[in-house]
All heavy atoms as a GROMACS GRO file, in nm:
protein
  540
    1MET      N    1   1.637   1.835   2.217
    1MET     CA    2   1.703   1.727   2.142
    1MET      C    3   1.713   1.768   1.996
    1MET      O    4   1.610   1.790   1.932
    1MET     CB    5   1.630   1.597   2.161
    1MET     CG    6   1.694   1.481   2.094
    1MET     SD    7   1.620   1.326   2.149
    1MET     CE    8   1.564   1.260   1.995
    2PHE      N    9   1.832   1.780   1.946
    2PHE     CA   10   1.861   1.816   1.807
    2PHE      C   11   1.794   1.950   1.768
    2PHE      O   12   1.759   1.971   1.651
    2PHE     CB   13   1.817   1.709   1.710
    2PHE     CG   14   1.877   1.574   1.738
    2PHE    CD1   15   1.802   1.466   1.778
    2PHE    CD2   16   2.014   1.556   1.721
    2PHE    CE1   17   1.859   1.343   1.802
    2PHE    CE2   18   2.073   1.432   1.745
    2PHE     CZ   19   1.993   1.326   1.786
    3GLY      N   20   1.769   2.038   1.865
    3GLY     CA   21   1.709   2.166   1.837
    3GLY      C   22   1.561   2.162   1.809
    3GLY      O   23   1.505   2.256   1.752
    4LEU      N   24   1.493   2.056   1.844
    4LEU     CA   25   1.352   2.041   1.819
    4LEU      C   26   1.276   2.057   1.953
    4LEU      O   27   1.323   2.020   2.059
    4LEU     CB   28   1.316   1.905   1.760
    4LEU     CG   29   1.379   1.873   1.626
    4LEU    CD1   30   1.348   1.728   1.587
    4LEU    CD2   31   1.322   1.967   1.517
    5THR      N   32   1.156   2.113   1.944
    5THR     CA   33   1.073   2.123   2.064
    5THR      C   34   1.002   1.990   2.087
    5THR      O   35   1.003   1.900   2.005
    5THR     CB   36   0.967   2.234   2.044
    5THR    OG1   37   0.874   2.195   1.940
    5THR    CG2   38   1.028   2.366   2.009
    6GLU      N   39   0.945   1.979   2.205
    6GLU     CA   40   0.871   1.857   2.240
    6GLU      C   41   0.755   1.831   2.144
    6GLU      O   42   0.729   1.719   2.104
    6GLU     CB   43   0.820   1.865   2.381
    6GLU     CG   44   0.748   1.741   2.429
    6GLU     CD   45   0.693   1.753   2.568
    6GLU    OE1   46   0.723   1.852   2.638
    6GLU    OE2   47   0.621   1.662   2.612
    7GLU      N   48   0.688   1.940   2.105
    7GLU     CA   49   0.574   1.928   2.012
    7GLU      C   50   0.620   1.877   1.878
    7GLU      O   51   0.553   1.792   1.815
    7GLU     CB   52   0.505   2.063   1.994
    7GLU     CG   53   0.388   2.060   1.903
    7GLU     CD   54   0.327   2.200   1.884
    7GLU    OE1   55   0.369   2.294   1.946
    7GLU    OE2   56   0.235   2.206   1.800
    8GLN      N   57   0.735   1.925   1.826
    8GLN     CA   58   0.784   1.879   1.698
    8GLN      C   59   0.828   1.736   1.702
    8GLN      O   60   0.804   1.662   1.605
    8GLN     CB   61   0.900   1.969   1.655
    8GLN     CG   62   0.861   2.111   1.618
    8GLN     CD   63   0.982   2.201   1.596
    8GLN    OE1   64   1.087   2.184   1.659
    8GLN    NE2   65   0.969   2.300   1.511
    9ILE      N   66   0.889   1.694   1.813
    9ILE     CA   67   0.927   1.552   1.826
    9ILE      C   68   0.805   1.460   1.831
    9ILE      O   69   0.802   1.357   1.766
    9ILE     CB   70   1.015   1.536   1.953
    9ILE    CG1   71   1.146   1.607   1.933
    9ILE    CG2   72   1.038   1.389   1.982
    9ILE    CD1   73   1.233   1.613   2.060
   10ALA      N   74   0.701   1.506   1.903
   10ALA     CA   75   0.582   1.426   1.912
   10ALA      C   76   0.510   1.414   1.776
   10ALA      O   77   0.465   1.308   1.735
   10ALA     CB   78   0.484   1.485   2.015
   11GLN      N   79   0.509   1.527   1.701
   11GLN     CA   80   0.444   1.522   1.568
   11GLN      C   81   0.520   1.433   1.472
   11GLN      O   82   0.464   1.357   1.396
   11GLN     CB   83   0.435   1.665   1.514
   11GLN     CG   84   0.369   1.674   1.376
   11GLN     CD   85   0.224   1.628   1.377
   11GLN    OE1   86   0.153   1.647   1.475
   11GLN    NE2   87   0.184   1.562   1.271
   12LEU      N   88   0.655   1.443   1.477
   12LEU     CA   89   0.738   1.359   1.392
   12LEU      C   90   0.720   1.211   1.426
   12LEU      O   91   0.705   1.128   1.340
   12LEU     CB   92   0.884   1.401   1.408
   12LEU     CG   93   0.985   1.320   1.324
   12LEU    CD1   94   0.962   1.341   1.175
   12LEU    CD2   95   1.124   1.357   1.365
   13GLY      N   96   0.720   1.183   1.557
   13GLY     CA   97   0.704   1.042   1.601
   13GLY      C   98   0.568   0.990   1.562
   13GLY      O   99   0.558   0.874   1.518
   14LEU      N  100   0.464   1.072   1.571
   14LEU     CA  101   0.331   1.029   1.533
   14LEU      C  102   0.324   1.003   1.382
   14LEU      O  103   0.272   0.898   1.339
   14LEU     CB  104   0.226   1.133   1.571
   14LEU     CG  105   0.082   1.104   1.529
   14LEU    CD1  106   0.029   0.988   1.608
   14LEU    CD2  107  -0.004   1.226   1.549
   15THR      N  108   0.374   1.093   1.307
   15THR     CA  109   0.369   1.082   1.158
   15THR      C  110   0.450   0.961   1.112
   15THR      O  111   0.400   0.878   1.035
   15THR     CB  112   0.420   1.208   1.091
   15THR    OG1  113   0.341   1.319   1.138
   15THR    CG2  114   0.406   1.200   0.943
   16VAL      N  115   0.573   0.950   1.158
   16VAL     CA  116   0.660   0.839   1.116
   16VAL      C  117   0.612   0.706   1.170
   16VAL      O  118   0.605   0.606   1.100
   16VAL     CB  119   0.807   0.867   1.151
   16VAL    CG1  120   0.893   0.745   1.126
   16VAL    CG2  121   0.859   0.990   1.079
   17GLY      N  122   0.576   0.705   1.297
   17GLY     CA  123   0.529   0.585   1.364
   17GLY      C  124   0.402   0.527   1.304
   17GLY      O  125   0.395   0.411   1.269
   18VAL      N  126   0.302   0.612   1.288
   18VAL     CA  127   0.176   0.564   1.230
   18VAL      C  128   0.194   0.539   1.080
   18VAL      O  129   0.132   0.443   1.031
   18VAL     CB  130   0.063   0.666   1.256
   18VAL    CG1  131  -0.064   0.627   1.187
   18VAL    CG2  132   0.038   0.681   1.407
   19GLY      N  133   0.276   0.615   1.012
   19GLY     CA  134   0.305   0.590   0.872
   19GLY      C  135   0.366   0.452   0.853
   19GLY      O  136   0.331   0.378   0.759
   20GLY      N  137   0.462   0.419   0.939
   20GLY     CA  138   0.524   0.286   0.934
   20GLY      C  139   0.426   0.177   0.964
   20GLY      O  140   0.428   0.067   0.902
   21PHE      N  141   0.336   0.202   1.059
   21PHE     CA  142   0.234   0.106   1.096
   21PHE      C  143   0.139   0.085   0.979
   21PHE      O  144   0.095  -0.030   0.951
   21PHE     CB  145   0.159   0.155   1.219
   21PHE     CG  146   0.049   0.060   1.263
   21PHE    CD1  147   0.081  -0.063   1.313
   21PHE    CD2  148  -0.085   0.096   1.257
   21PHE    CE1  149  -0.016  -0.153   1.356
   21PHE    CE2  150  -0.182   0.010   1.297
   21PHE     CZ  151  -0.150  -0.114   1.349
   22ILE      N  152   0.104   0.190   0.905
   22ILE     CA  153   0.016   0.176   0.791
   22ILE      C  154   0.082   0.091   0.683
   22ILE      O  155   0.019   0.004   0.624
   22ILE     CB  156  -0.021   0.318   0.736
   22ILE    CG1  157  -0.124   0.385   0.829
   22ILE    CG2  158  -0.080   0.310   0.596
   22ILE    CD1  159  -0.155   0.530   0.795
   23LEU      N  160   0.213   0.115   0.657
   23LEU     CA  161   0.283   0.032   0.558
   23LEU      C  162   0.283  -0.114   0.603
   23LEU      O  163   0.263  -0.204   0.520
   23LEU     CB  164   0.428   0.080   0.543
   23LEU     CG  165   0.440   0.214   0.469
   23LEU    CD1  166   0.585   0.256   0.470
   23LEU    CD2  167   0.388   0.204   0.326
   24TYR      N  168   0.304  -0.139   0.731
   24TYR     CA  169   0.303  -0.275   0.783
   24TYR      C  170   0.164  -0.341   0.764
   24TYR      O  171   0.153  -0.458   0.732
   24TYR     CB  172   0.347  -0.275   0.930
   24TYR     CG  173   0.352  -0.413   0.989
   24TYR    CD1  174   0.440  -0.508   0.942
   24TYR    CD2  175   0.275  -0.447   1.099
   24TYR    CE1  176   0.449  -0.635   0.997
   24TYR    CE2  177   0.283  -0.569   1.157
   24TYR     CZ  178   0.369  -0.665   1.107
   24TYR     OH  179   0.374  -0.788   1.162
   25MET      N  180   0.062  -0.262   0.788
   25MET     CA  181  -0.075  -0.312   0.771
   25MET      C  182  -0.104  -0.351   0.625
   25MET      O  183  -0.172  -0.450   0.600
   25MET     CB  184  -0.178  -0.207   0.818
   25MET     CG  185  -0.180  -0.189   0.968
   25MET     SD  186  -0.233  -0.337   1.058
   25MET     CE  187  -0.401  -0.347   1.007
   26PHE      N  188  -0.047  -0.274   0.531
   26PHE     CA  189  -0.065  -0.311   0.389
   26PHE      C  190   0.003  -0.442   0.358
   26PHE      O  191  -0.047  -0.521   0.280
   26PHE     CB  192  -0.015  -0.201   0.299
   26PHE     CG  193  -0.114  -0.089   0.276
   26PHE    CD1  194  -0.084   0.039   0.307
   26PHE    CD2  195  -0.241  -0.119   0.221
   26PHE    CE1  196  -0.180   0.141   0.288
   26PHE    CE2  197  -0.334  -0.016   0.203
   26PHE     CZ  198  -0.300   0.112   0.235
   27VAL      N  199   0.122  -0.466   0.423
   27VAL     CA  200   0.190  -0.595   0.402
   27VAL      C  201   0.105  -0.709   0.460
   27VAL      O  202   0.093  -0.814   0.397
   27VAL     CB  203   0.328  -0.590   0.468
   27VAL    CG1  204   0.394  -0.729   0.469
   27VAL    CG2  205   0.420  -0.495   0.396
   28ILE      N  206   0.044  -0.684   0.574
   28ILE     CA  207  -0.040  -0.787   0.632
   28ILE      C  208  -0.161  -0.814   0.546
   28ILE      O  209  -0.199  -0.931   0.528
   28ILE     CB  210  -0.089  -0.743   0.777
   28ILE    CG1  211   0.035  -0.742   0.870
   28ILE    CG2  212  -0.199  -0.833   0.828
   28ILE    CD1  213   0.004  -0.680   1.005
   29ILE      N  214  -0.226  -0.710   0.493
   29ILE     CA  215  -0.339  -0.731   0.402
   29ILE      C  216  -0.300  -0.807   0.278
   29ILE      O  217  -0.372  -0.900   0.233
   29ILE     CB  218  -0.403  -0.595   0.363
   29ILE    CG1  219  -0.464  -0.528   0.487
   29ILE    CG2  220  -0.509  -0.613   0.257
   29ILE    CD1  221  -0.504  -0.383   0.464
   30TRP      N  222  -0.184  -0.774   0.220
   30TRP     CA  223  -0.135  -0.845   0.100
   30TRP      C  224  -0.110  -0.992   0.133
   30TRP      O  225  -0.148  -1.081   0.055
   30TRP     CB  226  -0.007  -0.778   0.051
   30TRP     CG  227   0.053  -0.853  -0.067
   30TRP    CD1  228   0.008  -0.851  -0.194
   30TRP    CD2  229   0.165  -0.935  -0.065
   30TRP    NE1  230   0.087  -0.934  -0.271
   30TRP    CE2  231   0.186  -0.986  -0.192
   30TRP    CE3  232   0.254  -0.975   0.039
   30TRP    CZ2  233   0.289  -1.073  -0.224
   30TRP    CZ3  234   0.358  -1.061   0.007
   30TRP    CH2  235   0.374  -1.105  -0.124
   31GLN      N  236  -0.049  -1.019   0.247
   31GLN     CA  237  -0.024  -1.156   0.288
   31GLN      C  238  -0.152  -1.233   0.310
   31GLN      O  239  -0.165  -1.350   0.274
   31GLN     CB  240   0.063  -1.158   0.413
   31GLN     CG  241   0.107  -1.297   0.455
   31GLN     CD  242   0.201  -1.296   0.573
   31GLN    OE1  243   0.220  -1.194   0.637
   31GLN    NE2  244   0.254  -1.411   0.606
   32LEU      N  245  -0.250  -1.167   0.372
   32LEU     CA  246  -0.379  -1.230   0.394
   32LEU      C  247  -0.449  -1.264   0.263
   32LEU      O  248  -0.501  -1.374   0.249
   32LEU     CB  249  -0.472  -1.134   0.476
   32LEU     CG  250  -0.615  -1.178   0.503
   32LEU    CD1  251  -0.613  -1.298   0.593
   32LEU    CD2  252  -0.690  -1.061   0.563
   33ALA      N  253  -0.442  -1.173   0.168
   33ALA     CA  254  -0.501  -1.198   0.038
   33ALA      C  255  -0.432  -1.315  -0.037
   33ALA      O  256  -0.493  -1.398  -0.098
   33ALA     CB  257  -0.497  -1.074  -0.047
   34ARG      N  258  -0.300  -1.320  -0.022
   34ARG     CA  259  -0.222  -1.426  -0.090
   34ARG      C  260  -0.250  -1.562  -0.026
   34ARG      O  261  -0.269  -1.660  -0.098
   34ARG     CB  262  -0.074  -1.393  -0.081
   34ARG     CG  263   0.011  -1.485  -0.169
   34ARG     CD  264   0.155  -1.458  -0.153
   34ARG     NE  265   0.189  -1.499  -0.014
   34ARG     CZ  266   0.302  -1.468   0.046
   34ARG    NH1  267   0.390  -1.392  -0.012
   34ARG    NH2  268   0.326  -1.507   0.170
   35GLU      N  269  -0.254  -1.567   0.106
   35GLU     CA  270  -0.275  -1.695   0.174
   35GLU      C  271  -0.418  -1.747   0.156
   35GLU      O  272  -0.439  -1.866   0.159
   35GLU     CB  273  -0.240  -1.684   0.323
   35GLU     CG  274  -0.094  -1.672   0.349
   35GLU     CD  275  -0.059  -1.658   0.496
   35GLU    OE1  276  -0.150  -1.657   0.579
   35GLU    OE2  277   0.061  -1.646   0.528
   36SER      N  278  -0.515  -1.655   0.140
   36SER     CA  279  -0.651  -1.700   0.127
   36SER      C  280  -0.688  -1.724  -0.018
   36SER      O  281  -0.801  -1.760  -0.050
   36SER     CB  282  -0.748  -1.597   0.188
   36SER     OG  283  -0.743  -1.478   0.112
   37LYS      N  284  -0.593  -1.699  -0.110
   37LYS     CA  285  -0.612  -1.717  -0.254
   37LYS      C  286  -0.735  -1.637  -0.300
   37LYS      O  287  -0.825  -1.692  -0.366
   37LYS     CB  288  -0.628  -1.867  -0.290
   37LYS     CG  289  -0.502  -1.943  -0.255
   37LYS     CD  290  -0.518  -2.089  -0.283
   37LYS     CE  291  -0.392  -2.161  -0.238
   37LYS     NZ  292  -0.404  -2.302  -0.236
   38ALA      N  293  -0.736  -1.509  -0.265
   38ALA     CA  294  -0.854  -1.426  -0.290
   38ALA      C  295  -0.871  -1.389  -0.436
   38ALA      O  296  -0.980  -1.350  -0.476
   38ALA     CB  297  -0.843  -1.296  -0.207
   39GLY      N  298  -0.769  -1.395  -0.514
   39GLY     CA  299  -0.779  -1.355  -0.654
   39GLY      C  300  -0.768  -1.204  -0.666
   39GLY      O  301  -0.748  -1.133  -0.566
   40ARG      N  302  -0.778  -1.154  -0.788
   40ARG     CA  303  -0.758  -1.009  -0.811
   40ARG      C  304  -0.870  -0.930  -0.746
   40ARG      O  305  -0.843  -0.831  -0.679
   40ARG     CB  306  -0.756  -0.979  -0.958
   40ARG     CG  307  -0.627  -1.016  -1.023
   40ARG     CD  308  -0.624  -0.971  -1.166
   40ARG     NE  309  -0.507  -1.021  -1.233
   40ARG     CZ  310  -0.484  -1.012  -1.361
   40ARG    NH1  311  -0.570  -0.953  -1.438
   40ARG    NH2  312  -0.372  -1.061  -1.414
   41PHE      N  313  -0.992  -0.965  -0.770
   41PHE     CA  314  -1.106  -0.889  -0.719
   41PHE      C  315  -1.110  -0.899  -0.566
   41PHE      O  316  -1.132  -0.800  -0.497
   41PHE     CB  317  -1.239  -0.936  -0.776
   41PHE     CG  318  -1.357  -0.855  -0.730
   41PHE    CD1  319  -1.373  -0.724  -0.772
   41PHE    CD2  320  -1.446  -0.912  -0.641
   41PHE    CE1  321  -1.480  -0.652  -0.727
   41PHE    CE2  322  -1.553  -0.837  -0.599
   41PHE     CZ  323  -1.570  -0.708  -0.639
   42GLY      N  324  -1.086  -1.017  -0.513
   42GLY     CA  325  -1.086  -1.031  -0.368
   42GLY      C  326  -0.974  -0.952  -0.302
   42GLY      O  327  -0.993  -0.892  -0.193
   43THR      N  328  -0.857  -0.949  -0.363
   43THR     CA  329  -0.744  -0.870  -0.311
   43THR      C  330  -0.782  -0.722  -0.314
   43THR      O  331  -0.756  -0.648  -0.219
   43THR     CB  332  -0.619  -0.895  -0.388
   43THR    OG1  333  -0.589  -1.036  -0.385
   43THR    CG2  334  -0.502  -0.816  -0.339
   44PHE      N  335  -0.843  -0.678  -0.424
   44PHE     CA  336  -0.886  -0.538  -0.436
   44PHE      C  337  -0.986  -0.503  -0.326
   44PHE      O  338  -0.973  -0.399  -0.262
   44PHE     CB  339  -0.947  -0.515  -0.574
   44PHE     CG  340  -1.005  -0.383  -0.595
   44PHE    CD1  341  -0.925  -0.270  -0.612
   44PHE    CD2  342  -1.145  -0.365  -0.597
   44PHE    CE1  343  -0.978  -0.148  -0.631
   44PHE    CE2  344  -1.198  -0.239  -0.614
   44PHE     CZ  345  -1.114  -0.130  -0.630
   45VAL      N  346  -1.082  -0.589  -0.304
   45VAL     CA  347  -1.182  -0.565  -0.198
   45VAL      C  348  -1.117  -0.558  -0.059
   45VAL      O  349  -1.148  -0.473   0.020
   45VAL     CB  350  -1.293  -0.671  -0.204
   45VAL    CG1  351  -1.388  -0.663  -0.081
   45VAL    CG2  352  -1.375  -0.655  -0.332
   46LEU      N  353  -1.025  -0.650  -0.034
   46LEU     CA  354  -0.954  -0.653   0.095
   46LEU      C  355  -0.880  -0.519   0.114
   46LEU      O  356  -0.886  -0.461   0.223
   46LEU     CB  357  -0.857  -0.767   0.105
   46LEU     CG  358  -0.916  -0.903   0.139
   46LEU    CD1  359  -0.812  -1.013   0.122
   46LEU    CD2  360  -0.969  -0.903   0.278
   47PHE      N  361  -0.807  -0.473   0.016
   47PHE     CA  362  -0.731  -0.351   0.027
   47PHE      C  363  -0.828  -0.231   0.046
   47PHE      O  364  -0.798  -0.142   0.126
   47PHE     CB  365  -0.641  -0.324  -0.092
   47PHE     CG  366  -0.507  -0.387  -0.072
   47PHE    CD1  367  -0.477  -0.508  -0.134
   47PHE    CD2  368  -0.411  -0.328   0.006
   47PHE    CE1  369  -0.350  -0.567  -0.119
   47PHE    CE2  370  -0.285  -0.386   0.023
   47PHE     CZ  371  -0.257  -0.504  -0.041
   48ILE      N  372  -0.937  -0.227  -0.024
   48ILE     CA  373  -1.030  -0.115  -0.011
   48ILE      C  374  -1.097  -0.117   0.127
   48ILE      O  375  -1.096  -0.015   0.198
   48ILE     CB  376  -1.140  -0.120  -0.121
   48ILE    CG1  377  -1.079  -0.097  -0.260
   48ILE    CG2  378  -1.251  -0.020  -0.096
   48ILE    CD1  379  -1.014   0.039  -0.272
   49VAL      N  380  -1.150  -0.228   0.169
   49VAL     CA  381  -1.225  -0.238   0.294
   49VAL      C  382  -1.132  -0.220   0.414
   49VAL      O  383  -1.159  -0.139   0.504
   49VAL     CB  384  -1.305  -0.368   0.303
   49VAL    CG1  385  -1.366  -0.387   0.438
   49VAL    CG2  386  -1.411  -0.371   0.195
   50LEU      N  387  -1.024  -0.298   0.419
   50LEU     CA  388  -0.935  -0.290   0.534
   50LEU      C  389  -0.849  -0.168   0.532
   50LEU      O  390  -0.806  -0.117   0.635
   50LEU     CB  391  -0.853  -0.418   0.540
   50LEU     CG  392  -0.928  -0.546   0.564
   50LEU    CD1  393  -0.835  -0.667   0.559
   50LEU    CD2  394  -1.005  -0.546   0.693
   51GLY      N  395  -0.820  -0.115   0.414
   51GLY     CA  396  -0.737   0.005   0.405
   51GLY      C  397  -0.815   0.134   0.420
   51GLY      O  398  -0.754   0.240   0.430
   52PHE      N  399  -0.948   0.128   0.423
   52PHE     CA  400  -1.029   0.246   0.430
   52PHE      C  401  -1.009   0.322   0.561
   52PHE      O  402  -1.007   0.449   0.560
   52PHE     CB  403  -1.176   0.211   0.412
   52PHE     CG  404  -1.265   0.331   0.392
   52PHE    CD1  405  -1.257   0.403   0.276
   52PHE    CD2  406  -1.358   0.366   0.486
   52PHE    CE1  407  -1.339   0.515   0.254
   52PHE    CE2  408  -1.440   0.476   0.470
   52PHE     CZ  409  -1.430   0.551   0.355
   53GLY      N  410  -0.988   0.254   0.666
   53GLY     CA  411  -0.968   0.320   0.797
   53GLY      C  412  -0.837   0.399   0.796
   53GLY      O  413  -0.824   0.501   0.864
   54MET      N  414  -0.737   0.352   0.724
   54MET     CA  415  -0.608   0.423   0.716
   54MET      C  416  -0.619   0.550   0.634
   54MET      O  417  -0.539   0.643   0.654
   54MET     CB  418  -0.504   0.331   0.661
   54MET     CG  419  -0.474   0.211   0.750
   54MET     SD  420  -0.358   0.101   0.670
   54MET     CE  421  -0.456  -0.045   0.658
   55LEU      N  422  -0.719   0.555   0.548
   55LEU     CA  423  -0.736   0.671   0.463
   55LEU      C  424  -0.766   0.796   0.547
   55LEU      O  425  -0.718   0.908   0.510
   55LEU     CB  426  -0.848   0.646   0.364
   55LEU     CG  427  -0.876   0.757   0.263
   55LEU    CD1  428  -0.757   0.769   0.171
   55LEU    CD2  429  -1.003   0.719   0.184
   56GLY      N  430  -0.835   0.782   0.656
   56GLY     CA  431  -0.864   0.897   0.743
   56GLY      C  432  -0.742   0.964   0.797
   56GLY      O  433  -0.732   1.086   0.798
   57PHE      N  434  -0.647   0.884   0.843
   57PHE     CA  435  -0.522   0.943   0.894
   57PHE      C  436  -0.443   1.012   0.787
   57PHE      O  437  -0.393   1.123   0.806
   57PHE     CB  438  -0.439   0.833   0.959
   57PHE     CG  439  -0.306   0.881   1.012
   57PHE    CD1  440  -0.303   0.951   1.133
   57PHE    CD2  441  -0.186   0.864   0.941
   57PHE    CE1  442  -0.183   0.998   1.185
   57PHE    CE2  443  -0.067   0.911   0.989
   57PHE     CZ  444  -0.066   0.978   1.112
   58ILE      N  445  -0.436   0.953   0.668
   58ILE     CA  446  -0.363   1.015   0.560
   58ILE      C  447  -0.434   1.143   0.515
   58ILE      O  448  -0.367   1.246   0.493
   58ILE     CB  449  -0.348   0.915   0.443
   58ILE    CG1  450  -0.264   0.794   0.487
   58ILE    CG2  451  -0.291   0.981   0.318
   58ILE    CD1  452  -0.266   0.680   0.391
   59ALA      N  453  -0.568   1.140   0.506
   59ALA     CA  454  -0.642   1.257   0.463
   59ALA      C  455  -0.624   1.373   0.565
   59ALA      O  456  -0.613   1.489   0.529
   59ALA     CB  457  -0.790   1.222   0.449
   60LYS      N  458  -0.621   1.340   0.694
   60LYS     CA  459  -0.605   1.441   0.798
   60LYS      C  460  -0.473   1.514   0.780
   60LYS      O  461  -0.463   1.636   0.786
   60LYS     CB  462  -0.610   1.379   0.937
   60LYS     CG  463  -0.584   1.473   1.048
   60LYS     CD  464  -0.565   1.396   1.176
   60LYS     CE  465  -0.453   1.437   1.261
   60LYS     NZ  466  -0.322   1.453   1.228
   61ASN      N  467  -0.365   1.441   0.753
   61ASN     CA  468  -0.232   1.501   0.735
   61ASN      C  469  -0.229   1.586   0.607
   61ASN      O  470  -0.169   1.693   0.606
   61ASN     CB  471  -0.125   1.396   0.734
   61ASN     CG  472  -0.095   1.346   0.875
   61ASN    OD1  473  -0.106   1.420   0.968
   61ASN    ND2  474  -0.057   1.223   0.884
   62VAL      N  475  -0.290   1.537   0.500
   62VAL     CA  476  -0.293   1.613   0.374
   62VAL      C  477  -0.371   1.740   0.389
   62VAL      O  478  -0.330   1.849   0.347
   62VAL     CB  479  -0.347   1.524   0.261
   62VAL    CG1  480  -0.372   1.605   0.135
   62VAL    CG2  481  -0.255   1.410   0.228
   63ILE      N  482  -0.486   1.734   0.455
   63ILE     CA  483  -0.569   1.853   0.476
   63ILE      C  484  -0.497   1.955   0.563
   63ILE      O  485  -0.497   2.075   0.532
   63ILE     CB  486  -0.706   1.816   0.533
   63ILE    CG1  487  -0.786   1.739   0.429
   63ILE    CG2  488  -0.782   1.939   0.579
   63ILE    CD1  489  -0.913   1.676   0.484
   64ALA      N  490  -0.433   1.908   0.669
   64ALA     CA  491  -0.358   1.998   0.756
   64ALA      C  492  -0.242   2.062   0.680
   64ALA      O  493  -0.215   2.182   0.698
   64ALA     CB  494  -0.308   1.922   0.879
   65TRP      N  495  -0.178   1.985   0.592
   65TRP     CA  496  -0.068   2.041   0.514
   65TRP      C  497  -0.118   2.144   0.415
   65TRP      O  498  -0.060   2.249   0.396
   65TRP     CB  499   0.004   1.930   0.442
   65TRP     CG  500   0.114   1.973   0.351
   65TRP    CD1  501   0.236   2.023   0.390
   65TRP    CD2  502   0.112   1.975   0.208
   65TRP    NE1  503   0.307   2.054   0.278
   65TRP    CE2  504   0.234   2.025   0.168
   65TRP    CE3  505   0.016   1.939   0.114
   65TRP    CZ2  506   0.267   2.041   0.032
   65TRP    CZ3  507   0.051   1.951  -0.020
   65TRP    CH2  508   0.173   2.003  -0.059
   66LEU      N  509  -0.234   2.117   0.350
   66LEU     CA  510  -0.289   2.213   0.256
   66LEU      C  511  -0.337   2.341   0.319
   66LEU      O  512  -0.323   2.450   0.261
   66LEU     CB  513  -0.403   2.149   0.179
   66LEU     CG  514  -0.370   2.040   0.077
   66LEU    CD1  515  -0.495   1.975   0.022
   66LEU    CD2  516  -0.281   2.096  -0.033
   67LEU      N  517  -0.385   2.332   0.441
   67LEU     CA  518  -0.436   2.452   0.513
   67LEU      C  519  -0.324   2.517   0.596
   67LEU      O  520  -0.349   2.619   0.664
   67LEU     CB  521  -0.551   2.413   0.605
   67LEU     CG  522  -0.676   2.363   0.536
   67LEU    CD1  523  -0.779   2.319   0.636
   67LEU    CD2  524  -0.732   2.470   0.442
   68ASN      N  525  -0.205   2.460   0.592
   68ASN     CA  526  -0.090   2.513   0.668
   68ASN      C  527  -0.116   2.525   0.817
   68ASN      O  528  -0.085   2.625   0.881
   68ASN     CB  529  -0.042   2.646   0.610
   68ASN     CG  530   0.014   2.637   0.473
   68ASN    OD1  531   0.081   2.538   0.440
   68ASN    ND2  532  -0.012   2.734   0.390
   69ILE      N  533  -0.174   2.420   0.869
   69ILE     CA  534  -0.205   2.418   1.016
   69ILE      C  535  -0.091   2.354   1.088
   69ILE      O  536  -0.042   2.252   1.053
   69ILE     CB  537  -0.338   2.342   1.040
   69ILE    CG1  538  -0.450   2.417   0.977
   69ILE    CG2  539  -0.362   2.325   1.188
   69ILE    CD1  540  -0.586   2.350   0.989
   0.00000   0.00000   0.00000
């Protein structure tokens, strides 16, 4: 399909799909902070704590890119 191998399509789908999901999760966290009236510090804590799990996926892609894997 479009001259891409199955592995390239799977990698693209994983990167774009999970990347989009991460952006959607940030919108959910922002909405949660706004509805709970968390304030600046509470919003910061929510983004750090709930967003920490997403950092692993981003770090994995950055490390793989830096090592040319």
